[in-house]
N, C-alpha and C positions, 0 to 999 in steps of 0.2 A: 171040679177040677176039669180042666181042659186040657190034653196030651196032645201033642204034637211032635209027630216022628219025620225022619229026613226026608220019605217023599211027600213032596209039599202037598197038602190038603186046601183048597181054596177057603179063604175065611176073611170077615169083613170085619175090623175092630173100627178104630178111627180113620175113616179112609183118606183123609185128605191130609196132606204131609208138610202141608205148605203154611199152615199156621203156628203161631207161638201161642201155646195154649195158656199161657199164662196173662197174655196180656189185658190190661184192664176192662179193655172196651170189647171182650169178646164175650158173645152170650152162649152159654156153655151149650144150648140145644143148639147152636148153629154147627158144632163142633159134630155131631152125629147125625146130621142130615145126610143122604145120601151124594149130593152134589151141594157145595158151599158159594154162595153168591159172593163173587168177589166186593160189586160195588157196596154192597150191604156194609160188608166188613170195613170197606174205606167210610162208607156214611157214619156206621158208630163210631170208631175214630175220630172223626171230625167233630161229634157232636162232644164225645169225650172230653176234645183239647178244649172247648169253648169256655171262654173263662177261667183257662189255666196258662201259664206261663210256659209255652212251647217251648220256647226260645233258651230256657235256662239250661246249662249243662246238668246232665244226667236227669233231664223231665222223661227221656223216652221218647219225645216226638220224633227225634232223627232216627231210631230204630224203627219206628212205624213207618215212616217216608221210605227208606233202604226196603223193607219188605213189600211195601206197595210199587215201588220202580221196577224191582225184580220180578214180581211174581204178575205184574200187569201183562206181560207179554205172554203169560198162560193161560190167559182165559180165553174161553171160546166163543163162539159166536151169539151163544145164549147168555154169557155174563158169567159161567162158573168157572171154576178152578178144576184143574184137574185130580183125578182119585191116584193115589199111589199104585191102584192095579192099572193104571193108564201109562204111567210113568215106567212101570215095566214091561206094559206092553211095548210100549214106543222102542224099549233097548230091545227087545226081542227082536222088533220089525227091523231094525236097524240092522241086526247081526244077521239076518234071512236076508237080507237086499243086498248086503256086501259081499256074502259068500256066493250068492248068485252071481255078482259083477264082478269077481274073482276068477270067475269059469270063463269070462270073457275078456280076452287078452287086452281088446281095445279099451278096455274099461279097466284097467289095473290103477291102485293108486301110487301118483308118481310124486306125491310129496315128501318134503323130508324136514319136519319140524324140530325146530332146539328151541330149548328154553331161552329168553334172555333177560330171566328175571324180573324184580328186583331180588337179588339175591345178598345185596350188601347196596350201601351206598354212602357218599362222599361225606354230608355231614350228618352221618349217623352218631357221631359221639357227642352231638351236641344236639339234635333235634328229641322234641319230645313226641315224634311220630316213630314209626317200625314199619315191618315188612307184611304184617297179617295178623290174623285172628286165631288163638291157638284155645282148643277147647279141652285139652287134657293131656297129660304127663304121666308115663311111667319108664321109671329107671329099668335094668335089668336084674333080674333078683341077685347076681353075687358080682357084675363087672360095673362099677360105678362111671366108667367111661362110656357105656352103650346105656343110648336112653331111647326114646320112642315117645314122639307127639302127635296129637291129632287136630287138625284144622277143620275147620266147618263145611268147608267145601274146596279143600286143598288135599284130605286125604292122610295119611299116617306116614310119619319120616321117620328116619333112623339113624341115629349117630354113635359111632365107633370112638370118637375121639373127646366125650367129654363136652358136646355140645358145639365145637368149632364147626363142624362140617356135618351134613346131613343128605341123605339118598332119599328120592318117594319111594313107598311100598306096594301103592294102591293104584296107580295111574290107571288100571287096564280095569277095575271094579266098574259095575255097573253106575253106581255114584261113587264119589270117593270122599264125602263128609265123613267125619269120625267124632264120636261123643264122648266115647270110653274104649280103654286098652287094659287089660288084662294078662299077663305070661305066666306060664305055666311054670312054677319054682322048681318041678323035679327035672323038667326039659324045656330049657327057656327057646328051643323052637319051634314051642306050639304057642301061638299069640290069639289073643280074640280080639276083635273089634267091635263095637257096637257103632252102627253107623248112621249117618245122617247129623242134622245139627238141634243138640236137642233146645237150644235157647232164642236162636232167632228165624229157625226156619229156613236158611239160606241154601240146606238140601234137604230131599227127604230120605228115609231111611230103606235099606233094602234088609232090616233086619240084623243079626248077629253072625259075623264071618269068622271063618278059622283059618288061620297057617301054621302046617306042619313043617316048613323050613325055614322060619326067621323072616317070614314076610315074601318072601319071593313069590309065591303061588297060595292063590286066597280060592276056598269053598265057602259054599253059605254053609251054616248049620242047620238044624230042622226048624228054628224060627227065621224063616228065611225071606226073600222078596215077597211070595205071595200070600203071607201068613203072618207076617208079626205085624204088631201094633206099628204107627207110623213116626212113634220117638224112642229111642231108646236112652234112658237117661245116665244109667250107671250098672257098670257089671263090677260082682263082688265075687271073688274066688276063695273057695272054701281053705282055711287054714292050712290042711294036714292032708286034704286030697283034692288035688287040682282039676279033678273031672267033675267036680261038683262047682256050680257057679250059677249064682242068683243074676236077675236082671230086672232091674227096675225101668219101667215103661208105661204109658200112658194107655196101655191096656191091661194094667196089671203087674203081679210079680211074677216070675216065671222060674222057673229051677230045673237045672239039667244036672243027672248024676254019670253020663256017659260021655263028658267033653262034648256035650251037642249033637249026639245022635238023636236024642229024645229031649224036650221040653213038656214041663208041665205048670199050665197056670195053676198058682197056688192061691193069688188073693187077686180079686178084681177089683178095679179101680185105677186112677190115674195117678203115678207115683214116681216120685224123681230123686229118690236116692233108697239103697239099701247097704246096710251095715252090719258086719258080725262084732259081737262084743268080743273085746280083745281075750285071746285063751280060749274061748268058749263059744264054739260055732254053733252051738244050740241055741243059743242066743241070738236073733237079729232086730233089727232095728228097721222102719221103713216110713218114708214122709211122704205125703203126699202135700197140696199147697197149704192145708191147714189142720192136718190129724196129723199124730205121731201112731205108729203100728207097732208091734212088738211079737216074736215069735218065740217060744221056748222050746220048739222042736223041729229045730233045722229048716225053718223056712217052709214047713209043710201047710200052717196055715197062721196066721196074725189076726191079733184083737186090737183094736183101739186102748191105747196106753196113754200116760203121760197128765196125770193130774196136776191142774196148776198151770198149764200152758195157756196161751192166750188163742181164745177158740175161733177167733174170726179173721186170724191171719191170711193175706193174701197170697203168701209164700213163707215156705219155711227149708232152712237149711240145718243141717247137725254134722257133728262130728265125735268120734270117741277117743280115745288114747290109751296105750299098754302102761302109762305111767300111773293108771288109776283105772283098773278094770270095768269099776262099776261106775263111772261118770259117762254122763252123756251131755252134753253141751247143743242147746238148739237155738238158733237167731230167728226171730217172727218179724215180718213185715205188716205193716197198719194195710188196711182195704184200699189205700191208694199208692201200696206198694213204698211208703217210707220206713223208717224204723221204728219199729214197736220195742223190742226189748229183746236183752240175752238171757236164758233160760239154762237153768242147770240142774240135771237130776244127780245124785248120790247114789240111787239104790236101780241103777241100770233100768232107769226109765220109766220108772211105776209112777215116781211123782218130780213134779217140776217146782224151783225156786228161781223168779224173776231176779237177775242181776243189773245190769246197768242198762238204762234207757234215757239218762239226761242227757247223755252227747248224742247229737246227731251223725253216728259213725257211715250212714249212708251217702250223705251229703247229695241226695238226690230222691227222687222217685222212680227210679227205674229197675227196682229190685227184680222184678218179672223177666228181666233180661240179663242182668249180670248180679249175681249175689253168691259169696263163695264163704265158707267158714273151715278153719284147719286149728286143731289142737297140738300143741306138742307132742311127739313121742317121747319126751324123756321129763317135762316138767308138767303137770298137770293143771296149774295156775296161768300156764302161757296160751293164749289164744288169738287168733288172727281173723279178723275179716274185712273182705273186700268187695265194695260195689264201683265207686269211682277211684278212690285210693284205698290204701291197704292200714288198717289201725290194729294196734296192740294192746294188751291187756294182759299186765303179768301179774294180776289179781284175781284170777278167775271170775273176769267177766265182771267186778266192780265198777272199774273205771279204764277206760280207754285213752291211747295216745295215738296221733296220727303220724306213721312212719314217714310218709312220701308226699309227695306234690305232682301229680299228672303232667303239670305243665312247666316242670324245670329239670332239667337232665343233671341231676347229681348222682351221687355214689347211691341213693336210696331209691333211685327213680324207678318203677316201672309204669308202663302205658296206661292209661284211663280205661275201665271196665273190666273189671276182674272176672272171671268165668269159672277159676280152678285156683283153690289152695289146698295144698297136702304135702304132709311131711313124710319124708323117707329119709330114715338113718340119720335123724336131728337135724337134717335140711330142708329149708323151706322152697317148695317149687309151686312156681306162680303162672296161669296162664290168663293171658289178657288179648284186649284188642289188638294190642301190637306186637306182640309175640310171648315167648316162653323166658321167665325170669327164675332166680334162684338166690335164695340167702342163707349162708353157713355162718351167721353171726346174730342170729334171732332179730332178723330185719333191720339192723342198722345199715347195711347194703346189700344190694341186690345185682347180681351179675347178669347180663344179658344173654343167654343162650339160646336164640334163637337161631342165630348162626347164620347159614346161608338158605334159608329154606324160602324157596321164591312161592308163596302161599297168599301174594297180594290179591284182592277181591277187586277187581279192574271194573270200571264202567265203561270207560273209552278208551282210546289209542288213536295217537295222529304219529305219521311219518314225515321228514323231511322228502323233499322233492326231488334235492340235489342226491342226498345222501340216506339208505337205512341205518346208519350209525348214530343218529338223531332222531329221538323218537319223543314223546310225551304223554301220559294219561293220569288218570284220575282214578285213586282207591278210596275203599269203604274206610274213614275213621284214620286214615293214615296219610291224606293230601295228596298235593300233585306231586307226581313224580315226571322228572325228565332223564334224559339218557343222550350223553353224547361221549361215548365210549365207556363212561362209568355212569351208574344213576345217582341224582340228586334228589331230593325234595325240596320242590322250588315254593310251595304253599302248603298250607295246614288246611283242618276241615277235614268235610269229605271230598277229594277231588272228583270233579264231573270231566264235562267234554274239554279236551284240550285242541289247538289247533297251531301250527305253525306256519308261517309265511312262505309260501311259496318261491317268494323273491328274496328272502333274507330268512335262511334259516336257524340266524341266531336270535330270531324273534319268536318267541313262546306266548300263547294266550291261555289260561286256564282257569274255568269256572268253578269254584266251588259251589256247594249244595245250594238248591233253588237259585242259582243265580246271583246270589245276595251280592256275590264280589269277585270281580273280572281282575285276576292276578296277570300282569305284564314283564316278562324278563327279555332283555336284550342280549343275553348272555347263554342261550340255548339254556336255559334255567340251570345254570351254573351257581349261581349264588343267588341274591338277595331280589327280589322283585316288589312291584309297586302293584296296590291293589286299588281298585278302582266300584265303588259302590252301585251296584246294579240298580237300574230304575224300578223297579218292583221285585214282587215274587215270582218265578217261572213255577214251572216243572221242577220234581227234585232234580232229574236230571235236565237242565235247562239247555236247548240247541242252541248251539256254537260253530260259526261256519265263517270260512273266508276264501274269495274268490281269486280269480288268476292276477287279478290287479289288485292283490292285499285289501282287499275291502272286508273288515270285517262285520258280522252280522250276527243279532242275537234274536233270539223265541220268545217272546213272555207272554202275553195279551196281545202284544201286537208286533210287529216287526221291528226292530232297532238296529241300527248303526253306532260302532263303536268307533269313533275319531279325537285323537289329540287327547284322551282321555275322558273323554264324555260320550254319553248314551243319547241318542237322538232318535225319535219315534220316526218312524219313517211310513209304515201302511197307514191309511185313512178306512179303512171297510172290512178290517178282520175280527168278524164275532164268532163266539159258540165257543170261548174257552182259553185257554194256555195253548200256544204251538207247540206242539208234541215232537216233529220232525221238520228239519230245515235242509235245502238242498238246493245250492246254489250253480248254476249251469255253465260248467266248463270252459263253453265256448261264448257264449252271448251272455254279458254281466249282468242286461237289463233282464234276463229271465232269472226268476226265481221262484220254486217251489216250496210250499209248507204244506201239512198235514194237521188237521186238528180231529181227533178221534178216529172216524172213519171218511173224514172228508179230505179230497186231493184240492189245493189251491193254486193258481198259477197267477205270476204278475210279470208283465211285459216291460214295464215301465219301473225297472229299479226296485220294483218292493212298494211303491205310493198304492197301489190299486191291486186287487185279486179277483180273480174268477173262479168260482167254484167247476170244476171238471169233473169228478167222480167223486160217485158214493160207493166202499166198498161194504161187503157184508160184517165187517172188523175193522178193529183199530189198525192204523197203520204203523208200522213198525219203524219200516227204512222207505227212503226214496232215493234212485241213484239214476243221474243222466248218463246215456253213453258219450265216452270220451272222443269218440271218432265222429259221432253223428247224433246232433242233440234234439234230432226228432224220436229218438228211441228214448223212452223213460221206462224204467221196472220201478217196481213197488211191492213190498212184504206186509202181510197181514199178521195178525198174532195169535196165538193158539196153536195146538198139536197139529188142527187140522188148516191152519192157517194157508196162506197160498204166495206164488212167486208170480208178479204179472208183468205181461209187456205191451207196452204202446210203441206206434209207430207213427203218432202222429201229436206230440208231445202231449200224453195226457188226457185226450179229447175220450179216445175210447182203447181198452185193453184185454189182450187173450190171456188166458192162465198157461203158464210154463209149468207148474207144479210139478207136472209128469210122476214120476215115480219115486218121489222123495217119499222117506217115510215120515210118520205122523211124529215130527220133531217141531219145535217153535222156531221158528224164522226170524232171527234177531235182525240179522243186517245184510244186505245184497251190495256188492263192489263188482265194479266193469275193470277190466284191464284195458290199458289203451296201446295206443299203436299196433294192434293186430285186427285183420279181417275178420278172425274167427268170433268177435265177439265173445270171449271169454268172461263168465260170470263167477265169482266166488260168494258161496251165502255160510254167515255163521248161525250154527243153530245152538239149539240145547244141548245137543250130543256133537258136538264138532263141526267141519268144514266141508263143504260140497262144492263141487265143480260144474261147470256147465259150459261147453262151448256149442255152436250151431252147426258144425260139421256132422258130429255124431248126434245133435239133438236130444241130450238126455243128460243127466247127473249122475255123478260119479263120486266117490268117496275121496276126500282128501284130507286124510287124517294119519298119515303116518307118523308116527313120533309123538302125535299129542294126545295129552292124557283126555281121559272122557268127563270132558268138565265144560260149561255152558260158554259159548265164542260170545261176549257181548259186543265186540266190537272188531271191524276191521279195517286196515288199510293198506295202501300199495306205493310202492318206491319202483318205478319201471326200470329207470338207472340202474339198479342194481339186482333187476329183475325178483325181487322179494315181495311176498305178503304177509303183512303182520296181524296178528291177533292179539286182542284182548281177552282173557277169561276171568270169569267169577270165580277163584278160587285157586287159581294155576300161575298168576303174574301174566307176562307178556312172551308172545313166540312168533318167530318168522320161519318161513319156507321158500325156497326156490319156488317160482310161480312155472307155469306149463309154457312152454315156449311154442306159440301160435303161429299161423303161416304168417310169412312177411309179405308187404304190400311190393312190386315192383320197385317203386321208387318214394322215398320218404328218407327225409333228413330232419333231426332233431337236435335243437338248442342244447345241449345237457348242462351247460351251468355259462355263467360270466365268472371268469377264473379273476379279472382285476379289471377296476376295481373290485374291491368285497364291500360288503355293507361295514364291516370293522376298520377297515384301514383310513389310516389319515394322511392323505397325498401331499405331499409337500411341492406343490404348485403343478407340476407335469404330471399326467395320468396316461400310462399307457394300455390301453384296452385291450384285453387278451380274453378267446372265447374259446369252448370246447365245441364240438358239434360229432353226431355220430350218424351213421349212414344204416338207417332201420331198415331199409329195402333191398333188395335181391340185387338190383343192377348196380354197377359202380358209379358214382358221382364223381366227374370231370369238370364239373362248375358249381360255384355256390355264389351267388350274391349277398353280401351282408350290409343292411342299411340300419343305421346306429342313428340316434339322436342324444344329445347331452344338454340337458336343462338350459338356463335361460341366464348364465353367470359367467360363460366363457367371453373372451376379450370382445369378442363380435356380435354376443347374443345368443340366443338358442339358434342352433343351427344343425342341419341334416346331413349326415356323411355316408359315404357308401364304398364299400371296397369289394371286388372280388378275387374269390380265389379260386386259384385252377391247379388241378392235379389230379390224382387218380385215390378217391377213398373208395374201400371197398368195404363189401357187406358186412355190417356190424364190425366195421372198424371206429377209432375216434380220430380225430383230426383237430390239434391245437392251431388258432389263427388269430395272429396278433394285427391289431389295426394301428392307424394311424395316429403318435403320439401327441397329447393337446396340453396346450399351458392354459391352467384354469383360475379364475381369482377365487379366493377367499370364501368357504362358504358350500352349503349342501346343495348336491345336485342330484338329478336321476339321469342313469342311461338306461336307453331303452334298445333294443337288438332285435331284429327281425333277419331270417332267412327265407331265400327263393331260390328253388330249382324246378327244374321243367318238370309237368306231370306229376307233381308232390301230391302222394295220396293223405296226408293227415297234415294238414298246416298249421292245426290246433296247437303243435307241439314245436312251434317255429319260432317263438316269440318270448323274451324275459327282459325283465327289467332290473335295475336294483339301485339303492339311493346309496351315496357316499359321501365324504365329508373331505375338503380339498382344503389344506391349511397353506399359512405362507412360510417363506423362511427368514429365518430372522437372524439379527446380528447382535455378535456377543460385543459388550462394553458398551451398547447402547440401553440407557435406561428407557422404558416406555413409560413415559406419564400419562398416556391415554388421553392426550389434549387435542391431538390431530386425527384427520381421517384415517391417515396412513397406519396410526398406533390401535389397530381394532383387532381381538382375539377372535379365535372360533369359541364361539357358545353353544352347546348342543344340550337339550333337553330330553328326558325320558318321556314317555307318552301322559299329557296332561300335566305334566311340570313347569312351572312360570319361569323362564331361562333367566341368566343371570343379563343384568342391564348395564348398558354405558352411560355415564351420565354424572350430572350433580347430585352430591347425596342431601337428603333434607330428611332424614328420620329424627327421630326425638332424641335419641342418642349418637346414632352413626350420621353425622352428617360434616365430615371434613376428608379433605383430601390432604395427600403429605406433600404434593406438590401441584402447583395449578388450582382447578376447581374440577376435575373430574375424575371416577373411580371407576371400574366394574363394582355390580353389589348384587345381591340377591334380589333386592329391591330396594330401590333409591328413596321411595318415601314412606314405608311402612314397613311392617312386620313381611315374613317371607312365609310363602302358603305351605300345608300340611302335605303329607303324601308327594315329598318333591324329591325328586333325585336329578340333578343338572351336573355338567360339566363342563370347564371353563380351559381351554386349551393354550399352552403358549405355543411361539410358533417353532417351527424344526430348528433346531441348532445343530452345529458342526463344533462338536468341542475338541476337535481333533487339532485346532488351532491355538487350544489356551493350555496354557501352566497351570496346575493347582487351579481348576474352576470351581466358581462358589456361584449358586442361585441366592439371589435376594429376594426381597419383595417387602411391602409394609402392608400389615394390614390392622383388621379393630374387628371385633364379632362379638354379638350377643344370640347365643345358640342355646336353645331347651338341654340343660346339664345331663348328662348320660341316654338322654332319649336322642337329640338332633346330632348331627357332627359333619366336620371336613375333614378330609385329607388328600394328600396329593398322592399321584402315582406318575410312573414314567413307562415310555415304552421305546426299544430300542428295533422294532420291526414295524414300523408306520403305523401301529395300532391293532397288531394281530392279536398282540396280548399284551397286559398290563399288571407292572409288580406294584407294591406299596414303596414309595420313598421315604425312607427313613423310619427310625422307630422314636417311640417317646425317650429312650435312652439318650438320642443324640442333642447334641448342646442346642439352644435356642430353637428345639422345635415345636412338637407335639406337648400337649400337656394330659394327655390320656392314653392309657394301654389296655383300657377296659376291651375285654372281648365279649361276644353276642354268647349266650348260652354258658356262663361260666360256672353254674349250677348254683350258685349265691343269691346273684339278684336278679330280679324279675324285671328288667329293664335293658337297656344298651342293646335291642336287639338288633342293630344295621351295624354295631360296634364291629371294625374290623383288627382291631388291637394296637393300632397306631393312629390317633386323629385328634383335634381341636374340639373342644365342647365345654361349653358353657360361656362364660364374659369376662372381656376383656376390652374396654369401651376407648382404650386411647390408641392412636394409631403407632405401631413396634414394628421393626426391622426383624425379620424372619431369616434366616441363612442356612443352607446347607451345603457342605462342601461334596464337589461332584467329580472328585480325584478319578474314584474308581469309574467314571463313564468317560475318560477322557480321551479314550480310543474310538467311540463312534461320532459318525458323520451327521448322521439322522436320528435325535433323539429328542423327543415331545414329551413334555410334561402337561400335566392338567389337575384343575382343582376338582375333587368329587364333594356335592354340598348332598347330603341324603338326610331326609326327617321323617318323622313316624306320620302316623295319621291324626295327631291330636297335640295340642298347645303350640304356639309360635312365638317366635319373640322376632327381633329386627335382623339377624342374620348377619351377613359378613359384607366389608369393603375391603378391596385388594387396590394399593397403587404403586407405582416407581418399581416395574419388574425388570430385572435385567441379570445377566449373566455376566459376574468379571471375573478376571484373570489376568496372568501375562502371556500376552501375543506370543507366539512361536513363528518366527520368521523361517521359513523353509524353504529353500527355491527349488525350482526344477531341475535345474543343473546337478544340486545335490541329491534328490531323490533318484535321480537318474544313475549316480555314481554308485549305489549299493546294490547288489546282487546276492540274489538266494538260489542254492542248488543242490541236489535234485529239490525241486518243488512241484509236486508231492513228492514226499519221501518214506520211507517207511521205518527209518529211524532219526540218520544223521541229517543234519541239514547245515551247509557252509554255508556263512556268510561273510563275503567280500565287501568291505566298508570304503576300499583303497585311502584316501588322505585322512579320512577320520579316526581320531583317537581319544582317549581319555573318554569312554561312554560308558553307559547303563543300558542293559538289555532287560526285558521284562517279559515274561510268556503269559497271555492269560487264556480262559475259555471266553467261548463268545459270548458269554453273561457278564465277560470283564473280570471274573474271578482272577486271581494273580495265582499263579501256578508256580512260577520257575523267577528268579533274578539272579543278576549278576552283574556288580558295580565296579567303577574307575578301571575298566578294560583300556590298557594302552595298545595292545595289538589291533591291526587294522583287518587281519583276518580270525572268522571266530567260528569254532566247531559246535553246533548247539545240537545236544543228543537227548533226542525225545523217545528213547526206546520205551522208558518206564510208562508213556502214557498210552491213553485210548486212542483209538482211530478218529479222525473227525478232524475241525476245522477251529483251528487256533490264531490268535493275535499277535504277532511277534511286534515288540514295542522297542524302539531304541530311541534314547535319548544321550545329547550330547549338548552341554550347557543348558540355554534356553531354548534350544530345538527338539525336536521329536518327531519321529515316523514311525507310522504304522502298518506292517504288511500283513498279509492272510500268509499263513503256511497250513499246508496239509498235511496230516499224518495218515498213510494209507496201509 
């Protein structure tokens, strides 16, 4: 026996914390080497996958690639992974360094990190994805509303309201992964946690830790950071003596009898589970991957037991039940981690009988990563097994029924990949790759109790250049998240690199794993996206970047540009493997840097040819070009002893600026623009560090940030924010340090109007916002701007000179000359000029926008003449609407004349398409009872592809569905995406046309609710999925009809409203108008109040019961109507 006391004694168990010990490609002897060769593990894994279907769900390949991508940055110059002791030494070095810096006032930590989540998201009720992985769950012994959950790299969380909300309890631990939790039932303030990630190795273990104040503070037990095994799989607390705890670890079974003050190793070996016999703590069971052990003396020693069990299992899991104390169930896996069978013992684990083995309840071969078993605590014949999904047996394991499907979000949904199953008080608790679930009805339904746990394992993050309220990033097994005041999942799989267009932050691009698919959203990731197949497989985290001109590049084994839905190979001479890092020069778009392993390469011809600049001693983890001076380039390299390097000549030579940084992994370096101090931020395995040239040293930048690996950084200079993605605690933001200001600097902050989403009705009034980023007052700014080549006079340059007094750090809105533009898409480019400008790189911006025509009501658009064109806009790579003569096999007729608008005039539409056909801008205030009409025939793949209409009353800034399937002569489908029943209609919005109607038919919609709007636009939205296509849609004879209201200017001037604004009463004087109706609507046209057949010419309108805001007052007399705005304040 080996005894450990609270005074830590150095000891070596399995020294490497990062290996998933169960993985089938792991050679056992590799685990006990003093140093583990990373590339050997990778090579062995790749050999294992030869001839296997690595893309099958549950194959385990993705789990390996996640491990490879995460731990690859930790590899030292000799190719070895760090030991657990090296991690602990890095932590101690960090603390020592921080303490010495805190004594120096000039090096104090000025950060103020706050969590940005995701702790919830908009499409949570319909998405099969969730917030992050949960390893273990334990409820309070007596209070069912108090719950504790452990995340693999996100720590322990506590809820006091039954799982609605949580608070983190372990953000300041040396590492915050948690694999097991037990609570003292006599004193629930005493909590023990097994640290690290026991299934995938997402975090290393620092042993068993203890809290005596409900999780507010933690101390290591004697099985601690320097002398514990590298995996803590399960903690088991004695039934009647809470000071007695057993720990199943990869270094043996350990026991404490004094609450962790001392531990004794009672059995060597690699154990993954330990349990007591119900009501008899003298009998314990323990399992390794392939053997079942039993102790009859309280765990003082163990012996192999379990006659009849499968002897060549690659992994075992077990459970017991108080419903029958003698029963033990075991699930065994085959040598390739598939399902082998369920075994049952009726004599306390001495002998086992094989039960079910005919149904493949694993549905995968990744039991080395996720496998769990639970037996009901009230019914000995009721057991549950989880790998991908959860299966239930009601007959002691003779047969099983699948309870749920990870891809369908219904009442029985749990996220895929089940790591934890356990019964507490007849309720089944589930920990999965997507969070915490619980069933109170024997698995018929599951409730999502993940609550607000911000436990996302983010690979990368990107922030808008215009605002820090728009972000996007990718997570482990929970897809791509986008943030625009709320989070939303905008694509599935493993989300990877995301980028946001610097000139149109509604446009978001996001890769899934290996660059297999690029997803594109044109509404900030707030709803459905289009996916485009990548040209090949890149790295697990395939580099993706966008330059100042909105050009998108991706790094595979060559450099590719993505444009109009297609990838085009750009580079001609890149060899040596996949691109690891991609950096686009922020000043000169011709300059591009890539890294392949240790090699830094540069292109000066827009990525066509590359030259090798430098070879570093270890692989490159990031490249950053200085935003103020592109001669300066920064590089970081991998490993705890990797460095930060700086070049003054665009990468020809480098100097080492690592300085006094502790031995931490340097993942990412970012440069803060618009300050001469050249401030850098460094994301590391233990937080963030800041560097500026004035002090020429690094300082900690971690105030409020959990002790977690920072995988990426991005900067929004307008809001002065630095954004960090973490692997386990989601996304964080902090104010940036305020650097020294230059004497003179003007910054173009944004183009306010036109916006990328606006649909301008002919006239455009450009408006910009500028900022004085310098010390001196700016008195004159020259604004040069150009609008594309579709103005009445062709492409034309304009110039405007603003004069005034713009003080330091103040903003100024500048209105430019209004322009009348023709129908179509344009680009507005703006640049600023002041004298002695320090940073001209922040003076330029452009935006692409749409210009529409104004339409005439009562006039049918037959599309026969050139004047009857509509604005058609296609998402990336989509085939646009076409105007012409239809000649399809079934769709080949116009209603009048010969021409129509069609999704494809002479054949089938294309897959993976989203296109928009806009009506003109209409003034509905001139009509009584307006009705929208058009003729249409369609042939659309039923319930997979669809067409619907939207309207906008604010020139395209927002859109709403027009009508519903309940409206007469309108939609034929009310299906919604993710209805939990049918596994189709992913793009459905709840009101749409789908299926087939080949005859041209008139459709109509009553627009009476919108007759107060002077500029309303409608659009057809055609949306298709990736597979199967039909002929599509043809549209003809578009019109808005109604009774024309003839309101003269003199009558309009006779009406007076006073006071306006008012706090309650509005007096309306109509002079000689009588017998009229009054209606009050909100700005969405919703009717709030009406009064009819009013005879008096003076009217007192009482609005005291309504909230402050803008309202529409509608006065109608006969066939005449007037609409006025009133303001209640």
